[in-house]
N, C-alpha and C positions, 0 to 999 in steps of 0.2 A: 505493500498500500504505499502512497506516494505521501510524504509531508506535505502538510496543510499550504505550505509556501510553493511547492512543486505544483499542487493541484491547482492553484489560484492564477499561478504563471500559466499553467496549459489551458484554462478556462480563458485569460485573458486574450491567448495567443488563436485559440478556436474560433472566438467573437471577430477578431482582427480577421484572421482568413476566411471565414465563412459567412461571418454576419450574426452569426448567434451561437449559441451552446445547449442541448438538451441535455438537462438533468434529468434523469429516471431513479426511482426509487420503488423497492420492491420490500415487501413484506415477506420473508421466507416462510413464515408460519401464516400465511394467508389470512389472516385475521381483518387486516385491513385491505383496501383496494390499493392496488398498483397506480401509479401516476407518473406522467413526465411533464415537464415545464422548461420555458425558454428563461435562457439567460442572454440579455444583450440586444434584445427588440429595442430596447431603450434608446440604446447609444447608435445603432445600425439604421434604426427604421423612424427615429422619434416616435415610439409607439408603446402601449403596454406592453407587458410580458403576458404569456398563454399559459391555462393548465389544463391538463385533460388526465381523467380518471379512467381506470378499470377496463382498459383494452390491451392488446399484446404491444410491446414496447414498441417493435417495428412498425405496427400501424399507428400509433400516437407520435411517433416521429416524424414519419411521413405525414400526419396531417400538420404537424406545426412546422414543417417544412413548406405545405401548401399554403397556410396563413402567412406565413413568412412571403410568399411569394405573391400574393394577392395584395398585401400591405405594400411590397415593392412596386406593384404596377398600379398603385393609388385607391386601392381599397381603404375605406374610411373604416375607422372601430367606434362603435357604440353600443350601449347596454342594450340588450334585448336583438340584436344583429341576427341576421338568418346567414349563413354560409353555406354557399354550394362547392362542392367539389373537394371537400375533406374526405369525404366516404366514397368508396365506386359507388357507380349507378345514378341515381338520381336521389339519394339521400341528403338531406339536409342536415345541419346541426346551428346551434344557436350560441352566443357568447353573451356573458353577464358579466359585469364588473364583481369583482370579488370583495366580499365585505366583512369576511370571518375574523372574530378577534384575534384567532391564532395564528391567522395567514402566514407569517413571517415566522413563527416560532414551530410550527408541525409541517409547514406545505413548502412554502418559496423562499427557504434560506437561502438559497445561492442569489438568487436575484435580488434579495435585499442587498446582499454583500456586493454584488457587481455594481449597481446602482449607487451604494455608497462610496463604494472603490473609485466611482466616476468622479467623486466630488460633489453629489446630489446630498443633501439632507433629508430625514423621513425615509419614506417608503417609496415604491414603485407602485404604479397601478398594476393591478393583474386582472385578466379577464379568463374565465373558466370557460371552454368549449364545452357543450353537453350535446349528447348523441343520442338517437333514438334508438329504441330496439330493433333489431333486423327482420323479424317476423312482422309485429304490428304496424311498425315506424310509430311507436307512440313514444313521446317523452317522459320525465320521471314525474313531472305535474300532471299529465292528461290520466283522465281515469281510464283504467285496466291496462294501465303498463305493469308491464312483468315486473315482478319483485328483483329479480338479477340486474334487471336495467336501472332500478332505483337504487338497489344497495351498492352497485358499482359506482356511483357517481355522487359522493356526499356534496351537499349544496354549498359552497364558499361563497355565495351570493344570496340576494335578495329577489325576486323576479318583480 
């Protein structure tokens, strides 16, 4: 395992080279949903950071790359925004501004560190991408949504 200084430099280098860094967090005991979030959108795109829960790491990474691409091409970011093209087919996702009290203690620690490392005070803005169930295409707040879809996406936002 790298020491903290080496890891931080690796994140900085990744943001400089690719425009952002994907931090993925996994619970080996599977008690909490896995998640991935961005580090560096604030610097490269002057945009909020993003977080996604409950999907496979490669898929979450690909979805965040697509968010990066769309913002770079002019997509604005707002609370309750619908996103096309993050999942295959004609699935849509939503983004919501995160307001969870423990956002930077439990979830987006590296985004906060990077924001402050870049000379900013306080915390960066973070949006959660919420995806629908594959079968019913329902979102966690919709009646009839599958429990596993709800359970895999803790709401760090208020709709």
